N, C-alpha and C positions, 0 to 999 in steps of 0.2 A: 579620853572620849574621841571616837571617830565616827564619821557619818555612816560608813558601811556597816559597822556593828549595830548602830542604832536602827537602820532600816531593816537589817536582817532580823533583829529582835522584833521589830514591828510587824513583819509579815507573818509571824506566828508559823514558822516552818515546822512541819512534822514529817518524819521520814519512816519508811518501813522497808526492811530488807526481807524479801519474801520468796525468792526463787534462787536456788543454787543449781546452776545448769552445767551439764557436761555435754558438749555437742561435738559430733565427729563428722568430718567431711565425707561426702558433700551434704551441706544443709543450707537452708535459706528460709527465713521467717519474716513476716510483716506484722507489726504490732497493731492493736486496736487504736481507735481514736482516743484522745484525752477525755472527750466527753463520755465515751463508753466506760473508760476506766474510772472516771469520777463517779458516774452513776452507780457502779457496782462496788467500788472499793472505798471511795471517800465521798459520799453524796453531799456533804456539807462544805466541801473544799471549793474555793473559787478558782484554783489553778492546780493542775497536775503536771509535775515535771518528772518524766521517767528517767532512769539512769541505768547504766550497765558498767560494772567494774570488771575489767578483763583480768582475770587472775592467772591464766595460763594460755599460751598460744596467741592467735591473731584472728581478726575477722574484718570483713568489709562492712561499712556503715553508710547508708544512703538515706537522705531526706529529700523527698520529692524528686525533682528533675536535676538536683544539684549533683556534681560529680561525687563518686563514692570516696569515702575516707578509709584508710587502712589504720585500724587501731590494734595495738598489740600490748601484751602484758609488760609492765604493770601500768595500765592507763584506765582512766574512767571517762566515759562519755555521757554527758547529760543533755537533755533536750528541753531547754528553758521554756520554749514556746509550746511545748506539748505536742510537737509534730508526730504524725504517723511516720514510722521509719522502718527500714529493712536492715536486718543483720544477716550476714551470710559468710560462708567459707569462700565463696567466689561471687563477685558482684554481678556476673552474667547469669547466675541461676535465677529462675523464677521463684518467687517466695511463696511459702504456704502461709496464709493468713492465720494468725493466732486469734481464735474467736474469744469474745469476752466470756462466754460460758466455759470454754476450756480453761481460760486463765483462772476464773474463779474456782473451778474444780481443783486447781493446783494449790490455791492459797488457803492458809489457815491463820487466824489471828494470833495463835499461840505457838506456832512452830515454823521452821524453815522447810519449804517444800523443795524436793529434789527432782530434777528432770534429767533424763538421758535421751538423746535424740540424734539421728543422723545416719550416715551410711557406713560407719565403721572405720573411717580413715583418720587423718590427723585430728587431734583433739584441741578444742578450745573450751576453757572453763570460764564461766561468767557468774557474777552475783548480780541479779536483776532486782530492781525495786523502784520506788517512786517517792517523790516529795509532794506533799500537799501544802498549799499556802493560800493566803488571802490575796485575791486578784487585785483589788484596788490598791492595797499597800505595796504590792510587788511590781506594779506596772512600770514605774520609773526605772527600776533596776533591770527587769526582764527585757524591756523593749530595746536595750542597748547590747544585749548579749547575742552571740551567734545562734543559729538554728541548732547546731550541734557544737557543744562546748567540750573539748577534749583536754585533759590534763594528765601529765605523767605524775605518778604518785610515788612516795617513798615508803620504806618499811615502817617508819615511825609515824606516818601520817594517819589520819582517821581512816582513810581507805585501806591502808595496810593493816591497821588494827581490826577493821571490820572483816577483812579477808581472813585474818588469823582466827578471829572468833568463830566465823562460819566453819572454817576447816576443823576447828576444835570440836564443834558440835557434831561434825560429820564423823570424826574418828572416835568420839566419845559421846554417843547419842544421849546418855543420861544427863549431860550438861545442858542440852537444849531445853529441858524442862525445869531447870533450876529457877527459883523465884528471881524475877528481875532481869533474866537474860534477854527477853524480848525488848524490854525498855533500853537495855544497854545497846543492842543492835540498832534500834531506832535512833538513839542519840548519836551513835557513830555515823550512821548514814546522813543525819542532818549536818554533822560536822564536815562530812565529805563534801557536801554542796558548798558550805561556807569556804572551805579550802579551795575548791575549784574556782569559785568566783574571785577569791583573793589572788590566786595564781594567774587568772586571766587578766585581772587589773594590773598586776605587776608586769605582765608581758606586753602590755599595750605600749605602743610607741607614741607617747604623749598626744592623746587625742586632743584636737583643737577646741572642740565644743561638746556640750552635752553633759549629762549627769555624771558619767564616769570621768570626764575631764575635770569636773568640779572636785571629785575626790582626790585628784592629784595636785590641786592648787591649795597652798597652805591656808589662805584666808577663807576661801569659799568652802573648803572642806570643814573647817571649824564652824562656820556659820550653819552649814547643813547639819552638823552634829548637834548643835544647840537647838535647832528647829525640831529635828526628829527626836531628840532626847526629851524635850518638854514642849510639845506642840500647843498645849493649852495655856502656856504662860503668855501674858500680855506683852509680847515682844514689840520693841520699836527698832527702827533702823540703828539708832544710837546704841541700844543695848547689844544688838548683834555685832556691830562694829567693835564696841569695847570688848566684848567677849572673844572676838576674833583677833584682837591685837592690832587693829588698823583703824583708819578713819572711815567715816560713813561714806564719803565720796569714793574712796578707793574700793571699799567693799561693794558698793552699788555698781561701780563701773566694771569690776572684775566679774561679779555675779551675772550681770546682764550679758557681758561678752561671752562668758563661758557656758552658763546654764541656759541663757536665752530669755530670761525674765528677771524682773527685779526681786530682791529678797523678800519683800513684804507680799508681793504677788504670789511668789512661791509658797510662802507660809499660808496664805489664805486658801490656795489651791490644795495644799496638803491637808488642811483642816477639813475641807469638803470631802476629801477621800476618806478621812477618818470617820466623818459623819456617815458616809455611804456604807461603811462597814458596820457601824452601829445600827443603822436602819435595817440592814440585811440580817443581822445576827441577834437583835434584841427587840423587845416591844416597848422600848423607852419612848416616852411622849415626845411629840414633835417639838414642843416648846423647849424642852430640856436639851434635845439634840441640837437645835438652833443656837441656844445659849452656849452650850459647850463648844460649839464651832466658832463662837465669837460674834454671833449676829444678834442684834437687839430685837429683832422681830421675826416671826415665822415667814412673813411675806418677803422680807429681804433675803432670808435664807433660801426660800423657794426659788427666787429669781436667780440667785447665784448658782444654786444647785443645778437648775435646768440648763444654764449656760455651760456648765462643766460636763454634765452627763446626758443632756438631751431630753431628759424626762423630769417630772416633778419628784420631790422626795417621796410622796405617797405612792406614785406609780413605781418608783424604784423599789420601795419596800415590798410592794405586792409582787413584782416580777422576780425578785430574788429570794422570796420566802415561799412562793407557791410551789408545791411538789411537782 
């Protein structure tokens, strides 16, 4: 059991590989906003994470006013915060915005769309897609990831397998329509994100504090895995300490120092985030939601919820379910 696996399972990540692009220099494009993508491609998703797998060649990547990154094959670049970004053969080129309407015209739920664009020079081949996930569940992880997450990939990685599968459907189009092929591509793209996050975590130079630092601490990581694995269990500090193989005082001290809050405070906060998701995605009664979150009354649940999210549970439900 490990905390990262548990939280990745909890955010209900879904992926889609949808554009196989061959771009020839000079070229420069700017993506739509995450909100526009979500509205047209995944209207029920709380968060959209675009990604680009560079299969051949190289390209410049820029997020906002940050300095451009040079990404080359075989690398994947993800945008965990959903930022608008520019991709180009040359960072100095003015981008052509990709309109949401144009993007939708390219995408199909049951096939890989192929795009050729540019001035006819050096080629860059990309597989472009996005991940959709639950916002409340993913917040702790996403907030500590960089605006642009780049990872070099291997042939046997999920990214390598995804690239091979897309190339296979390109050279043998009949395979693209085989039953289950789209599901395979989507699962490979989800694994691509998991591998990217794990690689980023492995490369960190021992962060001193925060959720990612907790994943690198033996005792804190085990406690996090227990909490995320069974959030509804009536945990006590003694239970978490015993499950982590240490004393309650040691666990409490390390948890507070590294994560920034006490274990039980973290547990209650996480339960509120789970409740927020239930409110947004179901019509479950408020009393049941409060009880499942560990509160003895709707009033106590409402007060805690408003402290965490700034609005009442009823207002949250209304704002997250209204079209």
